[in-house]
C-alpha positions as CSV (number, residue, x, y, z in Angstrom):
1,M,-0.6,-3.4,20.0
2,T,1.0,-6.0,18.0
3,R,4.0,-4.8,15.5
4,T,4.3,-6.7,12.2
5,V,7.7,-6.6,10.4
6,Y,7.1,-7.5,6.6
7,T,10.0,-7.8,4.2
8,N,10.1,-8.0,0.5
9,K,9.5,-11.7,0.6
10,D,6.3,-12.0,2.4
11,S,3.1,-12.4,1.0
12,V,0.4,-10.2,2.9
13,P,-3.4,-10.4,2.2
14,I,-4.8,-7.0,2.3
15,K,-8.9,-6.5,2.5
16,I,-9.9,-3.2,0.9
17,Y,-13.4,-2.2,1.5
18,T,-15.6,-0.8,-1.4
19,G,-17.5,2.4,-0.7
20,V,-15.7,4.1,2.7
21,R,-12.2,5.6,2.9
22,N,-9.4,2.7,3.2
23,Y,-6.1,3.5,4.8
24,W,-3.2,1.8,6.2
25,T,-0.5,3.1,8.7
26,L,3.3,2.0,7.6
27,T,6.3,2.6,9.2
28,V,9.5,1.5,7.3
29,T,12.5,0.5,8.7
30,N,16.3,-0.2,7.7
31,D,17.3,-3.6,7.8
32,D,18.6,-3.1,11.8
33,G,14.8,-2.1,12.8
34,T,15.8,1.2,13.1
35,V,13.1,3.6,11.8
36,L,14.1,4.8,7.9
37,D,14.2,8.9,7.5
38,A,12.3,8.1,4.3
39,T,12.9,11.6,3.1
40,G,14.1,11.7,-0.6
41,Y,11.9,8.5,-1.6
42,T,8.7,8.1,-3.3
43,F,5.8,5.1,-2.5
44,A,3.7,3.5,-5.2
45,C,0.8,0.9,-4.6
46,E,-1.0,-0.5,-7.2
47,V,-3.9,-3.1,-7.4
48,R,-4.8,-5.2,-10.3
49,D,-6.8,-8.2,-11.4
50,K,-3.8,-10.0,-11.6
51,P,0.1,-9.6,-12.0
52,G,0.9,-7.3,-15.0
53,G,-3.1,-7.2,-15.7
54,R,-5.9,-4.5,-15.5
55,L,-5.1,-1.7,-13.6
56,L,-7.9,-1.8,-10.8
57,A,-6.6,1.2,-8.4
58,T,-3.8,3.2,-7.5
59,M,-3.1,4.2,-4.2
60,G,-2.4,7.5,-2.5
61,W,0.0,8.6,-0.4
62,D,-0.2,11.1,3.1
63,L,3.7,11.4,3.4
64,T,3.2,14.2,6.4
65,D,5.7,12.3,8.9
66,I,8.5,10.7,5.9
67,A,11.5,12.0,8.1
68,T,9.9,9.4,10.7
69,G,9.2,6.6,8.6
70,V,5.8,6.3,8.9
71,L,3.5,6.7,5.7
72,V,-0.1,6.4,4.9
73,M,-1.2,4.5,2.1
74,E,-5.2,5.2,1.0
75,I,-7.9,4.7,-1.3
76,T,-11.1,7.2,-1.3
77,K,-14.2,6.3,-0.8
78,A,-15.0,6.7,-4.4
79,N,-12.3,5.0,-5.8
80,S,-12.6,2.3,-4.3
81,L,-16.3,1.8,-5.3
82,L,-14.9,1.6,-9.0
83,M,-13.3,-1.5,-8.0
84,G,-16.2,-3.7,-7.3
85,E,-16.1,-6.9,-5.6
86,R,-13.4,-9.2,-6.7
87,S,-10.1,-10.3,-5.6
88,G,-6.8,-8.8,-7.1
89,V,-2.9,-8.4,-6.1
90,Y,-0.9,-5.3,-5.4
91,D,2.7,-4.4,-4.2
92,V,4.2,-1.4,-1.9
93,L,7.3,-0.2,-3.7
94,Q,10.0,2.5,-2.0
95,L,11.6,4.4,-5.3
96,E,14.7,6.6,-4.3
97,T,14.0,10.3,-5.9
98,A,17.0,11.2,-7.0
99,D,17.7,7.6,-9.0
100,A,14.1,6.4,-10.5
101,T,16.0,2.8,-11.5
102,N,16.3,2.0,-7.7
103,V,13.0,0.3,-6.7
104,V,12.5,-1.7,-3.7
105,R,9.7,-3.9,-3.0
106,L,8.4,-3.6,-0.1
107,Y,6.1,-6.5,0.3
108,G,2.6,-7.5,-1.7
109,G,0.4,-9.9,-1.8
110,I,-3.5,-10.7,-2.4
111,A,-6.4,-8.1,-2.3
112,E,-9.5,-8.9,-1.2
113,I,-12.2,-6.2,-2.3
114,T,-15.3,-6.4,-0.6
115,P,-18.2,-4.4,-0.1
116,V,-18.9,-2.6,3.6
117,V,-21.7,-4.6,5.6
118,T,-23.5,-1.5,6.9
119,E,-25.3,0.6,4.4
120,V,-25.2,4.4,4.9
């Protein structure tokens, strides 16, 4: 499996399928490539129709393995259905829990929102 490293300067497209649970596993690292113990941080991701525009979805987070830098970002089936078929934008932010003004953009880009093919 190929590991891709993204920085705050990267534009990373994301595909969101409506009608199913979507999730992405992220590993947060330090600048030198070592895994970041992300304890003490929270994470945020919103999908909007355009920068500063209408909110389409807010991602949820599973931080069970936060000490190892592994995070799971997700959107539920029900919330994906509310988005409709469209394009939007998103970004992933890291916020220091003790100092809410310390916010780092990890990466972001275009969000393509499309229905799944298989009907269930």
